[in-house]
PDB file of N, CA, C, O and CB in Angstrom:
ATOM      1  N   UNK A   1      16.845  11.878   0.802  1.00  0.00           N
ATOM      2  CA  UNK A   1      15.485  11.331  -0.227  1.00  0.00           C
ATOM      3  C   UNK A   1      14.600  11.427  -0.417  1.00  0.00           C
ATOM      4  O   UNK A   1      14.057  11.947  -1.392  1.00  0.00           O
ATOM      5  CB  UNK A   1      15.072  10.588  -0.350  1.00  0.00           C
ATOM      6  N   UNK A   2      13.976  10.710   0.912  1.00  0.00           N
ATOM      7  CA  UNK A   2      12.390  11.749   1.546  1.00  0.00           C
ATOM      8  C   UNK A   2      12.269  12.358   0.856  1.00  0.00           C
ATOM      9  O   UNK A   2      12.270  12.204  -0.366  1.00  0.00           O
ATOM     10  CB  UNK A   2      12.197  12.691   2.770  1.00  0.00           C
ATOM     11  N   UNK A   3      12.067  13.618   1.763  1.00  0.00           N
ATOM     12  CA  UNK A   3      11.932  14.782   1.448  1.00  0.00           C
ATOM     13  C   UNK A   3      12.045  15.401  -0.366  1.00  0.00           C
ATOM     14  O   UNK A   3      11.358  16.280  -0.888  1.00  0.00           O
ATOM     15  CB  UNK A   3      12.911  15.272   2.376  1.00  0.00           C
ATOM     16  N   UNK A   4      13.055  14.646  -0.932  1.00  0.00           N
ATOM     17  CA  UNK A   4      12.947  15.068  -3.012  1.00  0.00           C
ATOM     18  C   UNK A   4      12.205  13.228  -3.404  1.00  0.00           C
ATOM     19  O   UNK A   4      12.487  12.517  -4.369  1.00  0.00           O
ATOM     20  CB  UNK A   4      15.614  15.426  -4.281  1.00  0.00           C
ATOM     21  N   UNK A   5      11.206  12.918  -2.222  1.00  0.00           N
ATOM     22  CA  UNK A   5      10.499  12.545  -3.504  1.00  0.00           C
ATOM     23  C   UNK A   5       9.861  12.632  -2.764  1.00  0.00           C
ATOM     24  O   UNK A   5       9.605  11.429  -2.818  1.00  0.00           O
ATOM     25  CB  UNK A   5      10.539  11.505  -4.459  1.00  0.00           C
ATOM     26  N   UNK A   6       9.025  13.088  -1.698  1.00  0.00           N
ATOM     27  CA  UNK A   6       7.789  13.970  -1.295  1.00  0.00           C
ATOM     28  C   UNK A   6       7.381  15.340  -2.492  1.00  0.00           C
ATOM     29  O   UNK A   6       6.422  15.528  -3.241  1.00  0.00           O
ATOM     30  CB  UNK A   6       8.244  14.686   0.357  1.00  0.00           C
ATOM     31  N   UNK A   7       9.228  16.466  -2.062  1.00  0.00           N
ATOM     32  CA  UNK A   7       8.595  16.696  -2.944  1.00  0.00           C
ATOM     33  C   UNK A   7       8.527  17.165  -4.798  1.00  0.00           C
ATOM     34  O   UNK A   7       8.255  18.249  -5.314  1.00  0.00           O
ATOM     35  CB  UNK A   7       8.280  17.223  -2.278  1.00  0.00           C
ATOM     36  N   UNK A   8       8.860  15.972  -5.361  1.00  0.00           N
ATOM     37  CA  UNK A   8       7.814  15.459  -6.601  1.00  0.00           C
ATOM     38  C   UNK A   8       7.083  14.712  -6.715  1.00  0.00           C
ATOM     39  O   UNK A   8       6.774  14.169  -7.776  1.00  0.00           O
ATOM     40  CB  UNK A   8       8.121  15.114  -7.481  1.00  0.00           C
ATOM     41  N   UNK A   9       6.615  14.499  -5.605  1.00  0.00           N
ATOM     42  CA  UNK A   9       5.344  14.132  -5.677  1.00  0.00           C
ATOM     43  C   UNK A   9       4.788  12.592  -5.634  1.00  0.00           C
ATOM     44  O   UNK A   9       3.703  12.169  -6.032  1.00  0.00           O
ATOM     45  CB  UNK A   9       4.996  14.701  -6.764  1.00  0.00           C
ATOM     46  N   UNK A  10       5.915  11.862  -5.003  1.00  0.00           N
ATOM     47  CA  UNK A  10       6.110  10.367  -5.238  1.00  0.00           C
ATOM     48  C   UNK A  10       5.368  10.040  -4.748  1.00  0.00           C
ATOM     49  O   UNK A  10       4.356   9.613  -5.305  1.00  0.00           O
ATOM     50  CB  UNK A  10       7.095   9.649  -4.953  1.00  0.00           C
ATOM     51  N   UNK A  11       5.608  10.114  -2.812  1.00  0.00           N
ATOM     52  CA  UNK A  11       5.642   9.699  -2.002  1.00  0.00           C
ATOM     53  C   UNK A  11       4.295  10.927  -1.641  1.00  0.00           C
ATOM     54  O   UNK A  11       4.708  12.081  -1.531  1.00  0.00           O
ATOM     55  CB  UNK A  11       7.057   9.443  -1.435  1.00  0.00           C
ATOM     56  N   UNK A  12       2.946  10.746  -1.483  1.00  0.00           N
ATOM     57  CA  UNK A  12       2.382  11.629  -0.823  1.00  0.00           C
ATOM     58  C   UNK A  12       2.623  11.094   1.149  1.00  0.00           C
ATOM     59  O   UNK A  12       2.920  10.140   1.868  1.00  0.00           O
ATOM     60  CB  UNK A  12       0.711  11.680  -1.566  1.00  0.00           C
ATOM     61  N   UNK A  13       2.203  12.628   1.176  1.00  0.00           N
ATOM     62  CA  UNK A  13       2.415  12.676   2.432  1.00  0.00           C
ATOM     63  C   UNK A  13       1.057  12.884   3.669  1.00  0.00           C
ATOM     64  O   UNK A  13       0.167  12.652   2.850  1.00  0.00           O
ATOM     65  CB  UNK A  13       3.388  13.738   2.413  1.00  0.00           C
ATOM     66  N   UNK A  14       0.256  13.145   5.015  1.00  0.00           N
ATOM     67  CA  UNK A  14      -0.849  12.729   5.696  1.00  0.00           C
ATOM     68  C   UNK A  14      -0.850  13.185   6.786  1.00  0.00           C
ATOM     69  O   UNK A  14       0.032  13.980   7.110  1.00  0.00           O
ATOM     70  CB  UNK A  14      -1.030  11.545   5.787  1.00  0.00           C
ATOM     71  N   UNK A  15      -1.704  12.861   7.537  1.00  0.00           N
ATOM     72  CA  UNK A  15      -2.017  13.243   8.857  1.00  0.00           C
ATOM     73  C   UNK A  15      -3.376  12.162   8.826  1.00  0.00           C
ATOM     74  O   UNK A  15      -4.115  11.808   7.908  1.00  0.00           O
ATOM     75  CB  UNK A  15      -2.284  15.095   9.123  1.00  0.00           C
ATOM     76  N   UNK A  16      -3.315  11.754  10.596  1.00  0.00           N
ATOM     77  CA  UNK A  16      -4.531  10.398  10.253  1.00  0.00           C
ATOM     78  C   UNK A  16      -4.379  10.995  12.605  1.00  0.00           C
ATOM     79  O   UNK A  16      -3.376  11.176  13.295  1.00  0.00           O
ATOM     80  CB  UNK A  16      -3.565   7.670   9.091  1.00  0.00           C
ATOM     81  N   UNK A  17      -6.083  11.090  13.014  1.00  0.00           N
ATOM     82  CA  UNK A  17      -6.260  11.261  14.234  1.00  0.00           C
ATOM     83  C   UNK A  17      -5.335   9.789  15.206  1.00  0.00           C
ATOM     84  O   UNK A  17      -5.299   8.563  15.102  1.00  0.00           O
ATOM     85  CB  UNK A  17      -8.003  11.396  14.341  1.00  0.00           C
ATOM     86  N   UNK A  18      -4.715  10.832  16.104  1.00  0.00           N
ATOM     87  CA  UNK A  18      -4.269   8.869  16.610  1.00  0.00           C
ATOM     88  C   UNK A  18      -5.432   8.917  18.101  1.00  0.00           C
ATOM     89  O   UNK A  18      -5.828   9.631  19.023  1.00  0.00           O
ATOM     90  CB  UNK A  18      -1.667   8.457  17.409  1.00  0.00           C
ATOM     91  N   UNK A  19      -5.494   8.273  17.796  1.00  0.00           N
ATOM     92  CA  UNK A  19      -7.435   7.867  19.204  1.00  0.00           C
ATOM     93  C   UNK A  19      -6.346   7.898  20.433  1.00  0.00           C
ATOM     94  O   UNK A  19      -6.628   8.906  21.081  1.00  0.00           O
ATOM     95  CB  UNK A  19      -8.809   5.337  19.117  1.00  0.00           C
ATOM     96  N   UNK A  20      -5.343   7.305  20.975  1.00  0.00           N
ATOM     97  CA  UNK A  20      -4.712   6.931  21.740  1.00  0.00           C
ATOM     98  C   UNK A  20      -4.071   8.812  22.559  1.00  0.00           C
ATOM     99  O   UNK A  20      -3.965   9.071  23.758  1.00  0.00           O
ATOM    100  CB  UNK A  20      -3.682   5.717  20.901  1.00  0.00           C
ATOM    101  N   UNK A  21      -3.893   9.381  21.833  1.00  0.00           N
ATOM    102  CA  UNK A  21      -3.472  10.772  21.951  1.00  0.00           C
ATOM    103  C   UNK A  21      -3.485  11.772  20.704  1.00  0.00           C
ATOM    104  O   UNK A  21      -2.479  12.010  20.036  1.00  0.00           O
ATOM    105  CB  UNK A  21      -2.146  10.716  22.436  1.00  0.00           C
ATOM    106  N   UNK A  22      -4.879  12.388  20.446  1.00  0.00           N
ATOM    107  CA  UNK A  22      -5.998  13.120  20.148  1.00  0.00           C
ATOM    108  C   UNK A  22      -4.855  14.501  18.677  1.00  0.00           C
ATOM    109  O   UNK A  22      -4.805  14.923  17.522  1.00  0.00           O
ATOM    110  CB  UNK A  22      -6.862  13.947  22.162  1.00  0.00           C
ATOM    111  N   UNK A  23      -4.040  14.543  20.465  1.00  0.00           N
ATOM    112  CA  UNK A  23      -2.817  16.030  20.164  1.00  0.00           C
ATOM    113  C   UNK A  23      -1.929  15.362  18.962  1.00  0.00           C
ATOM    114  O   UNK A  23      -2.279  15.555  17.797  1.00  0.00           O
ATOM    115  CB  UNK A  23      -1.444  16.534  21.888  1.00  0.00           C
ATOM    116  N   UNK A  24      -0.872  14.639  19.237  1.00  0.00           N
ATOM    117  CA  UNK A  24      -0.253  13.696  18.639  1.00  0.00           C
ATOM    118  C   UNK A  24      -0.832  13.162  17.267  1.00  0.00           C
ATOM    119  O   UNK A  24      -1.128  11.968  17.262  1.00  0.00           O
ATOM    120  CB  UNK A  24      -0.155  12.753  19.551  1.00  0.00           C
ATOM    121  N   UNK A  25      -1.087  14.067  15.800  1.00  0.00           N
ATOM    122  CA  UNK A  25      -1.526  13.260  14.520  1.00  0.00           C
ATOM    123  C   UNK A  25      -0.317  12.183  14.349  1.00  0.00           C
ATOM    124  O   UNK A  25       0.739  12.245  14.979  1.00  0.00           O
ATOM    125  CB  UNK A  25      -1.708  14.328  13.042  1.00  0.00           C
ATOM    126  N   UNK A  26      -0.673  11.118  13.323  1.00  0.00           N
ATOM    127  CA  UNK A  26       0.414  10.195  12.139  1.00  0.00           C
ATOM    128  C   UNK A  26       0.272  10.725  11.602  1.00  0.00           C
ATOM    129  O   UNK A  26      -0.721  11.428  11.412  1.00  0.00           O
ATOM    130  CB  UNK A  26       0.454   8.944  11.498  1.00  0.00           C
ATOM    131  N   UNK A  27       1.582  10.615  10.885  1.00  0.00           N
ATOM    132  CA  UNK A  27       1.457  11.324   9.301  1.00  0.00           C
ATOM    133  C   UNK A  27       2.243   9.412   8.886  1.00  0.00           C
ATOM    134  O   UNK A  27       2.927   8.545   9.429  1.00  0.00           O
ATOM    135  CB  UNK A  27       2.897  13.515   8.811  1.00  0.00           C
ATOM    136  N   UNK A  28       1.478   9.704   7.507  1.00  0.00           N
ATOM    137  CA  UNK A  28       1.108   8.595   7.325  1.00  0.00           C
ATOM    138  C   UNK A  28       1.947   9.239   5.586  1.00  0.00           C
ATOM    139  O   UNK A  28       1.962  10.363   5.084  1.00  0.00           O
ATOM    140  CB  UNK A  28      -0.747   8.082   7.759  1.00  0.00           C
ATOM    141  N   UNK A  29       2.580   7.814   5.083  1.00  0.00           N
ATOM    142  CA  UNK A  29       3.018   7.871   3.672  1.00  0.00           C
ATOM    143  C   UNK A  29       2.735   6.689   2.953  1.00  0.00           C
ATOM    144  O   UNK A  29       2.992   5.535   3.296  1.00  0.00           O
ATOM    145  CB  UNK A  29       4.415   8.127   3.552  1.00  0.00           C
ATOM    146  N   UNK A  30       2.249   7.036   2.049  1.00  0.00           N
ATOM    147  CA  UNK A  30       1.204   6.326   0.942  1.00  0.00           C
ATOM    148  C   UNK A  30       2.057   6.576   0.086  1.00  0.00           C
ATOM    149  O   UNK A  30       2.910   7.450   0.236  1.00  0.00           O
ATOM    150  CB  UNK A  30      -0.366   6.859   0.575  1.00  0.00           C
ATOM    151  N   UNK A  31       1.854   5.199  -1.836  1.00  0.00           N
ATOM    152  CA  UNK A  31       1.882   5.343  -2.867  1.00  0.00           C
ATOM    153  C   UNK A  31       0.359   5.537  -4.101  1.00  0.00           C
ATOM    154  O   UNK A  31      -0.142   5.761  -5.203  1.00  0.00           O
ATOM    155  CB  UNK A  31       2.708   4.384  -2.915  1.00  0.00           C
ATOM    156  N   UNK A  32       0.302   5.147  -2.419  1.00  0.00           N
ATOM    157  CA  UNK A  32      -1.624   4.222  -3.884  1.00  0.00           C
ATOM    158  C   UNK A  32      -2.272   5.351  -5.008  1.00  0.00           C
ATOM    159  O   UNK A  32      -2.840   5.117  -6.075  1.00  0.00           O
ATOM    160  CB  UNK A  32      -3.937   3.794  -2.493  1.00  0.00           C
ATOM    161  N   UNK A  33      -2.010   6.471  -4.448  1.00  0.00           N
ATOM    162  CA  UNK A  33      -3.325   7.685  -5.414  1.00  0.00           C
ATOM    163  C   UNK A  33      -2.079   8.549  -6.753  1.00  0.00           C
ATOM    164  O   UNK A  33      -2.101   9.381  -7.660  1.00  0.00           O
ATOM    165  CB  UNK A  33      -4.285   9.635  -3.695  1.00  0.00           C
ATOM    166  N   UNK A  34      -1.189   7.677  -6.073  1.00  0.00           N
ATOM    167  CA  UNK A  34       0.055   8.144  -7.149  1.00  0.00           C
ATOM    168  C   UNK A  34       0.829   7.745  -7.988  1.00  0.00           C
ATOM    169  O   UNK A  34       1.686   8.302  -8.674  1.00  0.00           O
ATOM    170  CB  UNK A  34       0.822   8.501  -6.807  1.00  0.00           C
ATOM    171  N   UNK A  35       0.059   5.541  -7.787  1.00  0.00           N
ATOM    172  CA  UNK A  35       0.744   5.025  -8.655  1.00  0.00           C
ATOM    173  C   UNK A  35       0.461   5.469 -10.418  1.00  0.00           C
ATOM    174  O   UNK A  35       1.129   4.645 -11.044  1.00  0.00           O
ATOM    175  CB  UNK A  35       0.531   3.646  -8.287  1.00  0.00           C
ATOM    176  N   UNK A  36      -0.309   6.506 -11.520  1.00  0.00           N
ATOM    177  CA  UNK A  36      -0.265   6.360 -12.913  1.00  0.00           C
ATOM    178  C   UNK A  36       0.738   8.077 -12.764  1.00  0.00           C
ATOM    179  O   UNK A  36       1.152   8.740 -13.714  1.00  0.00           O
ATOM    180  CB  UNK A  36      -2.164   6.169 -13.914  1.00  0.00           C
ATOM    181  N   UNK A  37       0.805   8.221 -12.101  1.00  0.00           N
ATOM    182  CA  UNK A  37       1.893   8.670 -12.507  1.00  0.00           C
ATOM    183  C   UNK A  37       3.286   7.467 -13.080  1.00  0.00           C
ATOM    184  O   UNK A  37       3.613   6.417 -12.527  1.00  0.00           O
ATOM    185  CB  UNK A  37       2.193   9.542 -11.303  1.00  0.00           C
ATOM    186  N   UNK A  38       3.953   8.171 -14.500  1.00  0.00           N
ATOM    187  CA  UNK A  38       5.075   7.864 -14.796  1.00  0.00           C
ATOM    188  C   UNK A  38       5.513   7.102 -14.350  1.00  0.00           C
ATOM    189  O   UNK A  38       5.214   5.909 -14.401  1.00  0.00           O
ATOM    190  CB  UNK A  38       5.687   8.468 -14.785  1.00  0.00           C
ATOM    191  N   UNK A  39       6.704   7.845 -13.557  1.00  0.00           N
ATOM    192  CA  UNK A  39       7.823   7.650 -12.547  1.00  0.00           C
ATOM    193  C   UNK A  39       6.980   7.226 -11.911  1.00  0.00           C
ATOM    194  O   UNK A  39       6.140   7.043 -12.792  1.00  0.00           O
ATOM    195  CB  UNK A  39       8.737   8.678 -11.945  1.00  0.00           C
ATOM    196  N   UNK A  40       6.343   6.783 -10.649  1.00  0.00           N
ATOM    197  CA  UNK A  40       6.094   6.485  -9.672  1.00  0.00           C
ATOM    198  C   UNK A  40       5.748   4.442 -10.468  1.00  0.00           C
ATOM    199  O   UNK A  40       6.082   3.433  -9.847  1.00  0.00           O
ATOM    200  CB  UNK A  40       4.839   7.734  -8.924  1.00  0.00           C
ATOM    201  N   UNK A  41       5.097   4.426 -11.775  1.00  0.00           N
ATOM    202  CA  UNK A  41       4.352   2.759 -12.167  1.00  0.00           C
ATOM    203  C   UNK A  41       6.652   2.204 -13.146  1.00  0.00           C
ATOM    204  O   UNK A  41       6.920   1.136 -13.697  1.00  0.00           O
ATOM    205  CB  UNK A  41       1.860   3.062 -14.335  1.00  0.00           C
ATOM    206  N   UNK A  42       7.616   3.373 -12.948  1.00  0.00           N
ATOM    207  CA  UNK A  42       8.850   3.065 -13.375  1.00  0.00           C
ATOM    208  C   UNK A  42       9.698   2.411 -11.632  1.00  0.00           C
ATOM    209  O   UNK A  42      10.331   1.437 -11.227  1.00  0.00           O
ATOM    210  CB  UNK A  42       9.567   4.708 -14.241  1.00  0.00           C
ATOM    211  N   UNK A  43       9.294   3.380 -11.252  1.00  0.00           N
ATOM    212  CA  UNK A  43      10.000   2.161  -9.931  1.00  0.00           C
ATOM    213  C   UNK A  43       9.001   1.566  -9.168  1.00  0.00           C
ATOM    214  O   UNK A  43       9.591   0.953  -8.278  1.00  0.00           O
ATOM    215  CB  UNK A  43      11.025   2.874  -8.639  1.00  0.00           C
ATOM    216  N   UNK A  44       7.512   1.386  -9.013  1.00  0.00           N
ATOM    217  CA  UNK A  44       7.195  -0.014  -8.852  1.00  0.00           C
ATOM    218  C   UNK A  44       7.615  -0.338 -10.053  1.00  0.00           C
ATOM    219  O   UNK A  44       6.581   0.129 -10.528  1.00  0.00           O
ATOM    220  CB  UNK A  44       5.778  -0.452  -8.513  1.00  0.00           C
ATOM    221  N   UNK A  45       8.246  -0.752 -11.092  1.00  0.00           N
ATOM    222  CA  UNK A  45       7.998  -2.110 -11.623  1.00  0.00           C
ATOM    223  C   UNK A  45       7.212  -2.039 -12.799  1.00  0.00           C
ATOM    224  O   UNK A  45       7.322  -2.688 -13.839  1.00  0.00           O
ATOM    225  CB  UNK A  45       7.329  -2.994 -10.655  1.00  0.00           C
ATOM    226  N   UNK A  46       6.269  -1.011 -12.434  1.00  0.00           N
ATOM    227  CA  UNK A  46       4.997  -1.263 -13.840  1.00  0.00           C
ATOM    228  C   UNK A  46       5.303  -0.470 -15.448  1.00  0.00           C
ATOM    229  O   UNK A  46       6.135   0.404 -15.690  1.00  0.00           O
ATOM    230  CB  UNK A  46       3.224  -0.393 -13.226  1.00  0.00           C
ATOM    231  N   UNK A  47       4.544  -0.972 -16.178  1.00  0.00           N
ATOM    232  CA  UNK A  47       4.332  -0.440 -17.121  1.00  0.00           C
ATOM    233  C   UNK A  47       2.983  -0.186 -17.575  1.00  0.00           C
ATOM    234  O   UNK A  47       2.013  -0.517 -16.894  1.00  0.00           O
ATOM    235  CB  UNK A  47       4.941  -0.962 -17.798  1.00  0.00           C
ATOM    236  N   UNK A  48       2.896   0.289 -18.502  1.00  0.00           N
ATOM    237  CA  UNK A  48       1.390   1.063 -18.884  1.00  0.00           C
ATOM    238  C   UNK A  48       0.607  -0.759 -19.308  1.00  0.00           C
ATOM    239  O   UNK A  48      -0.099  -1.019 -18.333  1.00  0.00           O
ATOM    240  CB  UNK A  48       1.554   2.684 -20.825  1.00  0.00           C
ATOM    241  N   UNK A  49       0.543  -1.702 -20.121  1.00  0.00           N
ATOM    242  CA  UNK A  49       0.465  -3.378 -19.844  1.00  0.00           C
ATOM    243  C   UNK A  49       0.036  -3.404 -18.735  1.00  0.00           C
ATOM    244  O   UNK A  49       0.427  -3.099 -17.609  1.00  0.00           O
ATOM    245  CB  UNK A  49       1.731  -4.296 -19.869  1.00  0.00           C
ATOM    246  N   UNK A  50      -1.281  -4.025 -19.431  1.00  0.00           N
ATOM    247  CA  UNK A  50      -2.107  -4.736 -17.876  1.00  0.00           C
ATOM    248  C   UNK A  50      -1.976  -6.242 -18.251  1.00  0.00           C
ATOM    249  O   UNK A  50      -2.818  -7.066 -17.893  1.00  0.00           O
ATOM    250  CB  UNK A  50      -4.166  -4.264 -17.571  1.00  0.00           C
ATOM    251  N   UNK A  51      -0.429  -6.690 -19.290  1.00  0.00           N
ATOM    252  CA  UNK A  51      -0.997  -8.465 -18.811  1.00  0.00           C
ATOM    253  C   UNK A  51       0.767  -7.725 -17.819  1.00  0.00           C
ATOM    254  O   UNK A  51       0.831  -6.860 -18.692  1.00  0.00           O
ATOM    255  CB  UNK A  51      -1.042 -10.693 -20.654  1.00  0.00           C
ATOM    256  N   UNK A  52       1.673  -7.490 -17.152  1.00  0.00           N
ATOM    257  CA  UNK A  52       2.331  -7.288 -16.506  1.00  0.00           C
ATOM    258  C   UNK A  52       0.365  -6.574 -14.532  1.00  0.00           C
ATOM    259  O   UNK A  52       0.403  -6.596 -13.302  1.00  0.00           O
ATOM    260  CB  UNK A  52       3.805  -6.062 -17.711  1.00  0.00           C
ATOM    261  N   UNK A  53      -0.076  -6.408 -14.942  1.00  0.00           N
ATOM    262  CA  UNK A  53      -0.236  -6.308 -13.649  1.00  0.00           C
ATOM    263  C   UNK A  53      -0.657  -7.469 -12.730  1.00  0.00           C
ATOM    264  O   UNK A  53      -0.842  -8.605 -13.167  1.00  0.00           O
ATOM    265  CB  UNK A  53      -1.027  -5.392 -13.544  1.00  0.00           C
ATOM    266  N   UNK A  54      -0.810  -7.100 -11.327  1.00  0.00           N
ATOM    267  CA  UNK A  54      -0.547  -8.624 -10.331  1.00  0.00           C
ATOM    268  C   UNK A  54      -1.603  -9.852 -10.533  1.00  0.00           C
ATOM    269  O   UNK A  54      -2.776  -9.502 -10.663  1.00  0.00           O
ATOM    270  CB  UNK A  54      -0.719  -8.243  -8.531  1.00  0.00           C
ATOM    271  N   UNK A  55      -1.378 -10.984 -10.566  1.00  0.00           N
ATOM    272  CA  UNK A  55      -2.277 -11.515 -10.823  1.00  0.00           C
ATOM    273  C   UNK A  55      -2.068 -12.413  -9.367  1.00  0.00           C
ATOM    274  O   UNK A  55      -0.886 -12.650  -9.117  1.00  0.00           O
ATOM    275  CB  UNK A  55      -2.316 -12.062 -12.292  1.00  0.00           C
ATOM    276  N   UNK A  56      -3.194 -13.002  -8.259  1.00  0.00           N
ATOM    277  CA  UNK A  56      -2.788 -13.441  -7.208  1.00  0.00           C
ATOM    278  C   UNK A  56      -3.030 -15.150  -7.670  1.00  0.00           C
ATOM    279  O   UNK A  56      -3.986 -15.613  -8.294  1.00  0.00           O
ATOM    280  CB  UNK A  56      -3.590 -12.727  -5.894  1.00  0.00           C
ATOM    281  N   UNK A  57      -1.587 -16.013  -7.027  1.00  0.00           N
ATOM    282  CA  UNK A  57      -1.603 -17.237  -7.675  1.00  0.00           C
ATOM    283  C   UNK A  57      -2.608 -18.877  -6.660  1.00  0.00           C
ATOM    284  O   UNK A  57      -2.577 -19.507  -5.603  1.00  0.00           O
ATOM    285  CB  UNK A  57       0.275 -17.434  -7.891  1.00  0.00           C
ATOM    286  N   UNK A  58      -2.876 -18.847  -7.138  1.00  0.00           N
ATOM    287  CA  UNK A  58      -4.225 -20.782  -5.857  1.00  0.00           C
ATOM    288  C   UNK A  58      -2.933 -21.012  -5.159  1.00  0.00           C
ATOM    289  O   UNK A  58      -1.875 -20.754  -5.733  1.00  0.00           O
ATOM    290  CB  UNK A  58      -5.075 -23.269  -7.144  1.00  0.00           C
ATOM    291  N   UNK A  59      -2.973 -21.599  -3.659  1.00  0.00           N
ATOM    292  CA  UNK A  59      -2.976 -22.282  -3.174  1.00  0.00           C
ATOM    293  C   UNK A  59      -3.897 -22.831  -2.362  1.00  0.00           C
ATOM    294  O   UNK A  59      -4.878 -22.453  -1.722  1.00  0.00           O
ATOM    295  CB  UNK A  59      -2.312 -22.114  -2.972  1.00  0.00           C
ATOM    296  N   UNK A  60      -2.954 -24.429  -2.689  1.00  0.00           N
ATOM    297  CA  UNK A  60      -4.136 -25.161  -1.656  1.00  0.00           C
ATOM    298  C   UNK A  60      -4.318 -25.335  -1.068  1.00  0.00           C
ATOM    299  O   UNK A  60      -3.456 -25.013  -0.250  1.00  0.00           O
ATOM    300  CB  UNK A  60      -4.565 -25.778  -1.431  1.00  0.00           C
ATOM    301  N   UNK A  61      -5.426 -25.979  -0.493  1.00  0.00           N
ATOM    302  CA  UNK A  61      -5.599 -26.204   0.981  1.00  0.00           C
ATOM    303  C   UNK A  61      -7.261 -24.787   1.279  1.00  0.00           C
ATOM    304  O   UNK A  61      -7.700 -24.104   0.354  1.00  0.00           O
ATOM    305  CB  UNK A  61      -3.542 -25.699   2.018  1.00  0.00           C
ATOM    306  N   UNK A  62      -7.810 -24.733   2.724  1.00  0.00           N
ATOM    307  CA  UNK A  62      -8.536 -24.076   3.189  1.00  0.00           C
ATOM    308  C   UNK A  62      -8.434 -22.006   2.828  1.00  0.00           C
ATOM    309  O   UNK A  62      -7.633 -21.603   1.984  1.00  0.00           O
ATOM    310  CB  UNK A  62      -8.305 -24.696   4.564  1.00  0.00           C
ATOM    311  N   UNK A  63      -8.902 -21.491   3.225  1.00  0.00           N
ATOM    312  CA  UNK A  63      -8.580 -20.225   3.098  1.00  0.00           C
ATOM    313  C   UNK A  63      -7.917 -20.575   4.425  1.00  0.00           C
ATOM    314  O   UNK A  63      -8.205 -21.448   5.244  1.00  0.00           O
ATOM    315  CB  UNK A  63      -9.710 -19.019   2.863  1.00  0.00           C
ATOM    316  N   UNK A  64      -6.750 -19.468   4.416  1.00  0.00           N
ATOM    317  CA  UNK A  64      -6.746 -18.735   6.472  1.00  0.00           C
ATOM    318  C   UNK A  64      -7.198 -18.674   7.325  1.00  0.00           C
ATOM    319  O   UNK A  64      -6.838 -19.026   8.448  1.00  0.00           O
ATOM    320  CB  UNK A  64      -6.791 -17.809   6.986  1.00  0.00           C
ATOM    321  N   UNK A  65      -9.171 -17.650   6.544  1.00  0.00           N
ATOM    322  CA  UNK A  65      -9.743 -17.417   7.784  1.00  0.00           C
ATOM    323  C   UNK A  65      -9.778 -18.387   7.934  1.00  0.00           C
ATOM    324  O   UNK A  65      -9.385 -18.905   8.980  1.00  0.00           O
ATOM    325  CB  UNK A  65     -10.771 -16.784   8.078  1.00  0.00           C
ATOM    326  N   UNK A  66     -10.307 -19.086   6.865  1.00  0.00           N
ATOM    327  CA  UNK A  66     -11.303 -20.097   8.342  1.00  0.00           C
ATOM    328  C   UNK A  66     -10.550 -20.949   9.094  1.00  0.00           C
ATOM    329  O   UNK A  66     -11.143 -21.458  10.045  1.00  0.00           O
ATOM    330  CB  UNK A  66     -12.566 -21.295   7.837  1.00  0.00           C
ATOM    331  N   UNK A  67      -8.685 -21.431   8.828  1.00  0.00           N
ATOM    332  CA  UNK A  67      -8.031 -22.059   9.421  1.00  0.00           C
ATOM    333  C   UNK A  67      -8.251 -21.433  10.980  1.00  0.00           C
ATOM    334  O   UNK A  67      -8.702 -22.114  11.902  1.00  0.00           O
ATOM    335  CB  UNK A  67      -6.754 -22.084   8.756  1.00  0.00           C
ATOM    336  N   UNK A  68      -7.838 -19.966  11.111  1.00  0.00           N
ATOM    337  CA  UNK A  68      -7.113 -18.819  12.546  1.00  0.00           C
ATOM    338  C   UNK A  68      -8.947 -19.150  12.895  1.00  0.00           C
ATOM    339  O   UNK A  68      -9.102 -19.746  13.961  1.00  0.00           O
ATOM    340  CB  UNK A  68      -6.220 -16.308  12.085  1.00  0.00           C
ATOM    341  N   UNK A  69     -10.100 -18.869  12.224  1.00  0.00           N
ATOM    342  CA  UNK A  69     -11.711 -19.443  13.054  1.00  0.00           C
ATOM    343  C   UNK A  69     -11.449 -20.307  13.594  1.00  0.00           C
ATOM    344  O   UNK A  69     -10.977 -20.402  14.726  1.00  0.00           O
ATOM    345  CB  UNK A  69     -13.005 -19.934  12.335  1.00  0.00           C
ATOM    346  N   UNK A  70     -11.981 -21.835  12.147  1.00  0.00           N
ATOM    347  CA  UNK A  70     -11.550 -23.497  13.101  1.00  0.00           C
ATOM    348  C   UNK A  70     -10.630 -22.819  14.487  1.00  0.00           C
ATOM    349  O   UNK A  70     -11.145 -22.739  15.602  1.00  0.00           O
ATOM    350  CB  UNK A  70     -10.084 -24.972  11.832  1.00  0.00           C
ATOM    351  N   UNK A  71      -8.947 -22.280  14.144  1.00  0.00           N
ATOM    352  CA  UNK A  71      -8.185 -22.920  15.649  1.00  0.00           C
ATOM    353  C   UNK A  71      -9.182 -21.729  17.168  1.00  0.00           C
ATOM    354  O   UNK A  71      -8.925 -21.825  18.368  1.00  0.00           O
ATOM    355  CB  UNK A  71      -5.604 -22.378  15.526  1.00  0.00           C
ATOM    356  N   UNK A  72     -10.235 -20.767  16.556  1.00  0.00           N
ATOM    357  CA  UNK A  72     -10.421 -20.029  18.364  1.00  0.00           C
ATOM    358  C   UNK A  72     -11.626 -21.058  18.598  1.00  0.00           C
ATOM    359  O   UNK A  72     -12.338 -20.998  19.601  1.00  0.00           O
ATOM    360  CB  UNK A  72     -11.060 -17.808  18.634  1.00  0.00           C
ATOM    361  N   UNK A  73     -11.723 -21.618  17.999  1.00  0.00           N
ATOM    362  CA  UNK A  73     -13.260 -22.522  18.108  1.00  0.00           C
ATOM    363  C   UNK A  73     -12.526 -23.880  19.166  1.00  0.00           C
ATOM    364  O   UNK A  73     -13.230 -24.818  19.541  1.00  0.00           O
ATOM    365  CB  UNK A  73     -14.059 -23.294  15.996  1.00  0.00           C
TER     366      UNK A  73
END
């Protein structure tokens, strides 16, 4: 299945350096650069309508980063 989606360019495969073992680069898979393809949009449940784009929701309270920094001190 993975080979099929790679061949159709729905999933992009790449390599990144491995700082712990440079002789063994890490293989990456991603779809970010292919999000404009109609087939990828369909799989992700997206359409051309900007109304369906992701919209973050507001959560009451302080940001999580502030909580973490406060707890570390």
